[in-house]
C-alpha positions in Angstrom: -7.0 -31.9 61.2 -3.6 -32.9 60.7 -4.4 -34.7 57.4 -5.8 -30.8 56.5 -2.5 -29.0 58.1 -0.6 -32.2 55.7 -2.0 -31.0 53.3 -1.9 -27.6 53.4 2.0 -28.5 54.5 1.9 -29.9 50.3 0.5 -27.0 49.0 3.1 -25.0 50.3 6.0 -27.0 49.7 4.9 -27.5 46.2 4.8 -24.1 45.9 8.0 -23.0 46.9 9.4 -24.6 43.9 7.5 -23.9 41.9 8.6 -20.4 42.4 11.6 -21.2 43.5 12.3 -22.7 39.8 10.4 -20.5 37.6 13.2 -17.7 39.7 16.0 -20.4 38.5 14.1 -20.6 35.2 14.1 -16.9 34.4 17.2 -15.5 36.2 19.5 -18.1 34.1 17.0 -17.3 30.8 17.8 -13.8 31.3 21.5 -13.9 31.9 21.6 -16.2 28.7 19.9 -13.1 26.1 22.0 -10.5 27.6 24.8 -12.6 26.6 23.2 -13.6 23.2 22.6 -9.8 23.0 26.1 -8.6 23.9 26.8 -11.4 21.2 24.6 -9.9 18.7 25.8 -5.7 19.3 29.1 -6.4 18.5 28.8 -8.5 15.9 26.7 -6.2 14.7 29.3 -3.1 15.5 31.7 -5.3 13.7 30.1 -6.3 10.3 29.9 -1.8 10.6 25.9 -2.0 11.7 25.8 1.6 13.9 24.0 0.4 17.3 24.5 3.7 19.1 24.2 7.4 18.3 27.5 8.2 18.4 28.2 5.4 15.0 26.1 7.5 13.2 27.6 10.4 11.6 31.6 10.9 12.6 32.1 13.9 10.5 30.6 16.9 10.9 29.8 19.6 8.3 31.7 22.6 8.0 31.0 26.7 8.7 30.1 27.6 5.5 28.3 24.0 3.1 25.7 23.7 6.1 22.1 24.5 4.8 20.7 23.7 7.5 21.1 27.7 8.6 19.3 28.9 5.4 16.3 25.9 5.5 14.5 26.8 8.9 15.0 30.4 8.6 13.1 30.0 5.2 10.9 26.9 7.0 10.3 29.5 9.3 9.0 32.2 7.0 6.8 29.9 5.7 4.9 28.9 8.6 4.2 32.7 9.1 2.9 32.6 5.6 -0.9 34.1 5.1 -1.2 31.4 3.4 -0.3 26.9 3.5 2.3 26.1 1.0 0.3 22.7 0.3 -2.7 25.3 -0.9 -1.7 24.6 -4.0 -0.6 20.7 -4.1 1.4 20.4 -7.1 1.1 16.8 -7.6 -3.2 17.3 -8.3 -3.1 19.9 -10.8 -2.8 19.5 -14.3 0.3 19.3 -16.3 -0.4 22.6 -17.6 -2.1 25.8 -15.9 -5.0 28.0 -17.8 -4.8 30.6 -17.6 -7.0 31.7 -13.7 -4.9 29.3 -11.9 -1.9 30.9 -13.3 -2.6 34.5 -11.7 -3.6 32.4 -8.6 -0.2 30.6 -8.7 1.7 33.6 -9.5 -0.4 35.4 -6.4 0.0 32.3 -4.1 3.7 32.6 -5.2 4.4 35.4 -4.3 3.8 34.9 -0.5 7.1 32.8 -0.6 9.7 35.2 -1.9 11.9 35.8 0.8 12.0 31.4 2.2 12.2 30.6 -2.1 15.3 32.7 -2.7 16.9 31.4 0.6 15.8 28.1 -0.6 17.8 28.7 -3.6 21.1 29.3 -1.8 20.8 26.6 0.6 20.7 23.8 -2.4 23.8 24.8 -4.0 25.7 23.7 -0.4 26.8 20.3 0.1 25.5 19.2 3.2 22.4 18.6 5.2 23.2 18.6 8.9 20.1 19.6 11.4 22.7 18.3 14.0 20.1 16.6 16.2 19.8 15.3 18.7 20.0 11.2 18.9 20.5 10.7 22.2 16.4 11.9 22.9 15.8 8.3 20.9 12.0 7.9 20.3 11.7 11.7 21.6 13.6 12.9 19.0 11.1 14.8 16.3 12.1 15.3 12.9 10.0 18.5 11.3 12.0 19.5 8.9 11.0 17.0 6.2 8.4 17.3 6.2 9.2 20.8 5.6 11.1 20.3 3.3 8.5 19.1 1.2 6.1 22.0 2.3 9.7 23.9 -0.2 9.5 21.5 -3.2 6.3 22.4 -3.3 6.8 25.5 -3.7 9.2 25.1 -6.2 7.9 23.0 -8.4 5.1 25.3 -8.6 6.8 28.1 -9.2 8.6 25.6 -12.0 5.3 25.1 -13.1 4.1 28.5 -13.6 7.5 29.3 -15.7 7.1 26.2 -17.9 3.4 27.7 -18.9 4.8 31.4 -19.7 7.4 29.9 -21.8 10.8 30.5 -19.6 11.7 26.1 -20.3 14.7 26.2 -20.1 14.6 29.1 -16.4 11.5 25.8 -15.3 14.1 23.4 -14.9 16.7 25.4 -13.3 13.6 25.1 -10.6 13.0 21.7 -11.2 17.7 21.8 -10.2 17.0 23.4 -7.3 14.6 21.1 -6.5 16.3 18.3 -7.3 19.5 18.8 -5.3 17.1 19.8 -1.9 16.1 15.9 -2.5 19.2 14.9 -2.6 20.1 17.0 0.4 17.7 15.4 1.8 18.5 12.2 1.8 21.4 12.8 4.2 19.3 12.0 7.0 20.3 8.9 7.8 17.1 7.6 8.7 13.6 6.2 6.5 11.2 8.6 7.4 13.5 10.7 5.4 14.5 8.4 2.6 10.2 8.3 1.9 9.2 11.3 2.0 12.7 11.9 -0.4 11.0 9.4 -3.2 7.6 11.4 -2.0 9.1 15.2 -3.1 11.1 13.2 -5.9 8.3 11.5 -7.9 6.3 15.4 -7.9 8.9 16.6 -9.6 9.3 13.8 -11.8 5.9 14.3 -13.1 7.0 17.7 -14.3 9.7 16.3 -16.5 7.4 13.8 -18.6 5.4 17.4 -19.1 8.6 19.3 -19.9 9.4 15.7 -22.3 6.0 15.7 -23.7 5.4 19.6 -25.1 10.0 19.7 -26.3 10.8 16.0 -27.8 12.6 17.1 -30.5 14.9 20.3 -28.1 17.7 18.0 -27.3 19.3 21.2 -25.6 16.1 20.5 -23.3 16.2 16.8 -23.8 20.1 18.1 -21.6 19.0 20.1 -20.2 16.7 17.4 -18.2 19.6 14.6 -17.7 20.9 17.7 -15.5 17.5 17.7 -13.6 18.2 13.4 -12.9 21.3 14.2 -11.9 20.9 16.3 -9.2 19.2 13.9 -7.5 22.6 12.5 -6.5 22.6 9.2 -6.4 20.4 5.6 -6.5 19.7 5.7 -2.8 21.5 3.7 -0.5 19.6 1.1 2.0 22.6 0.6 4.5 22.9 4.2 4.8 19.5 4.5 6.2 19.9 2.0 8.4 22.3 4.8 10.6 19.0 6.1 12.5 17.3 3.2 13.1 19.3 0.9 14.6 20.2 3.1 17.1 16.7 5.0 17.9 15.4 1.6 18.0 17.5 0.2 21.3 16.7 3.6 22.6 12.7 3.2 21.9 12.6 -0.7 23.6 15.2 0.5 26.9 12.7 3.7 27.0 9.9 1.7 27.5 11.1 0.9 30.4 12.2 3.3 32.5 9.1 5.9 31.2 5.6 5.3 32.5 3.7 8.4 30.1 4.6 5.8 27.2 2.9 2.8 27.9 -0.6 5.6 27.9 0.3 7.5 24.8 1.0 4.0 23.1 -2.9 3.3 24.0 -4.5 1.2 26.3 -4.2 -2.0 25.2 -0.8 -2.1 25.3 -0.2 -1.4 29.0 0.3 -4.8 29.4 2.9 -5.4 26.9 4.4 -2.1 28.0 4.3 -3.8 31.7 6.2 -6.5 31.0 9.3 -4.8 29.3 10.0 -3.1 32.3 11.3 -5.9 33.1 15.1 -6.9 32.0 15.0 -10.3 30.7 11.8 -8.6 27.8 14.3 -5.7 27.6 16.8 -7.5 26.5 14.7 -9.9 24.7 13.1 -7.2 21.8 16.5 -5.6 21.9 18.0 -9.0 20.7 14.6 -9.6 18.0 15.7 -6.0 17.2 19.6 -6.7 16.6 18.9 -9.5 15.1 16.3 -8.3 12.7 18.6 -5.1 11.3 21.7 -7.3 10.9 19.6 -9.5 8.5 17.9 -6.7 6.4 22.0 -5.3 6.1 23.5 -8.5 5.4 20.7 -8.5 2.7 21.8 -5.0 1.2 25.0 -5.9 1.5 25.1 -9.2 -0.4 22.5 -7.4 -3.0 24.9 -4.8 -3.9 22.5 -2.5 -7.4 19.8 -5.4 -6.7 16.6 -4.5 -5.8 14.9 -7.1 -6.3 17.2 -8.9 -4.3 16.7 -6.7 -1.4 13.3 -6.5 -1.7 12.7 -9.3 -1.6 15.2 -10.2 1.6 13.4 -7.5 3.2 9.7 -9.4 3.3 11.8 -13.0 3.6 12.7 -10.8 6.8 9.1 -8.4 8.0 6.3 -11.2 7.8 9.4 -13.8 9.9 9.2 -11.0 12.8 5.5 -10.7 11.9 5.2 -13.6 13.3 6.9 -13.7 15.6 5.4 -11.1 16.6 2.4 -12.9 17.0 3.5 -14.4 20.9 2.7 -12.5 23.0 6.1 -11.9 24.3 7.4 -10.3 21.2 4.3 -8.4 20.4 5.8 -5.1 21.1 8.0 -5.5 18.0 5.2 -5.0 14.9 5.1 -1.3 16.3 9.5 -0.2 17.4 10.8 -1.6 14.8 9.4 -0.1 10.5 8.2 -2.6 8.0 11.4 -1.9 6.1 10.4 -3.7 2.9 8.5 -0.7 2.0 11.6 1.4 2.9 13.2 -0.7 0.5 10.0 -0.3 -2.7 10.3 3.6 -2.4 14.0 3.2 -3.1 13.7 1.2 -5.4 10.5 3.5 -7.0 12.7 6.0 -7.3 15.9 4.7 -9.0 12.9 2.6 -11.7 11.6 6.3 -12.3 15.0 7.6 -13.1 15.7 5.2 -15.4 12.4 5.0 -17.3 12.5 9.3 -17.8 16.0 9.1 -19.1 15.3 5.6 -21.5 12.3 8.1 -22.5 14.9 10.7 -23.2 17.4 8.5 -24.4 14.7 6.8 -27.6 13.9 11.0 -27.8 17.0 11.5 -29.0 17.0 9.2 -31.9 13.7 11.0 -32.9 11.6 7.1 -33.7 9.8 5.6 -32.5 12.2 1.9 -33.0 14.9 4.2 -32.1 17.3 3.3 -29.9 17.8 2.6 -26.4 19.9 2.7 -23.9 18.2 -0.3 -22.3 18.2 0.4 -19.1 17.8 -2.2 -15.8 14.4 -2.0 -14.0 15.2 -2.1 -10.4 11.9 -4.5 -9.5 12.7 -6.8 -12.6 16.4 -7.6 -13.3 15.7 -7.0 -17.0 15.1 -4.8 -19.6 12.6 -1.7 -18.7 9.5 -2.1 -20.9 8.3 -0.7 -24.0 4.9 0.1 -25.1 4.8 1.2 -29.2 1.3 2.9 -30.8 0.9 4.4 -34.0 1.0 8.2 -32.4 2.7 7.1 -29.2 5.0 4.9 -26.8 6.0 4.4 -23.4 8.7 3.2 -21.0 8.2 1.0 -17.7 8.7 0.0 -15.4 6.7 -3.8 -13.6 6.2 -1.9 -10.7 5.9 -4.0 -7.0 3.4 -6.0 -7.9 5.3 -7.1 -11.3 2.3 -7.7 -13.9 2.1 -5.5 -16.9 -0.9 -3.9 -16.2 0.2 -0.9 -18.8 -0.7 -4.1 -21.8 -3.1 -5.5 -18.7 -5.2 -1.8 -18.7 -5.1 -2.4 -14.9 -6.2 0.8 -12.6 -6.0 2.3 -9.8 -3.9 5.3 -7.9 -2.6 6.2 -11.8 -4.0 4.8 -14.9 -1.1 1.8 -15.2 -2.2 0.0 -11.4 1.3 0.8 -9.7 3.8 0.3 -12.8 6.2 3.2 -12.9 5.8 5.2 -16.9 6.0 7.8 -18.9 4.3 8.0 -21.8 5.4 10.0 -25.0 3.1 11.1 -28.3 4.6 11.7 -31.1 5.4 14.8 -32.6 4.5 14.7 -36.8 6.9 18.3 -36.4 
């Protein structure tokens, strides 16, 4: 009996020692992590990286300069229309509209006369600030981002219809309006706005290719095309994109510890991880990983000014390191708390490549010779001059795209005729 009691006593003492050691270690880790987090946050703030919602915007839009009111009215009217804004998605329509499609498109646009007028008026304003309540964190919705895409589609449809009616300058006016709205949309300091703006810009650019093909000898049209491209504004500032994502991500991590409904929303397989995150140590650890990740991205942007190839590589390396660390159960939450910013950087580089490909093409057209003078603009994916493929009756100006492969010359295909290359082909007119 004494022997059994002695055995249980030893086990109890060992268990108490283990628990005590564990609690001391946990307290020590929590203290160290909290100190590290405060140090990282202070360093981020010193470097200019926003970490609170108050840091996102410093100058509110003045009365009369903000397009948000007009756009919200336009979006509300678009929603009430009897047809959807994407019923005729212009990215999927032919370059030239047959008579039957012209009639259908005209009837379709008649449903959106008033909202189109409001979009056109709003495009003339210098600011777009929807005055979002950023403190909502993960609960903050961005419905206007998708609605802007619907508005852009309407303007591109109107331009395509005008173009096939022979009203080229009026069509370019609509494309210019769409370009300015896309530029305004980029004032949203959030990754999703950048990605949607890139999609909208690509839709407009695809129609500019049609204009160039049909009016390659018309200098007035070429000048107007350059004006449309200028309407997109400066190249995307990836440091600006991070302004909203950082404080929202930190708030999201904090919410995990306080919102019992969030676990079910994220999926049952994540419940265990969400439960762990309710411990102070895991909250702190996740915030620490997140802020270090963002600081690394921010440093990559600043160390590669105007060098998208360098930024993309930095982002990929950072994303890969983050995902490798997320393999540990302690950090598994990071896989879906933090967006994969290398995709954002690639989207930004694609828009830059499209603009430069178009400007290079226009420059060659202005020379009126297949081997005419070019601007020798740089491919943002390679930091080398854009590629030009010559044929007897055509030329193709192109960027190698994210995969850095010459898909134009190799004949690679995919969703586009030339893989992921960004390109513009002009069939040379002998007139």
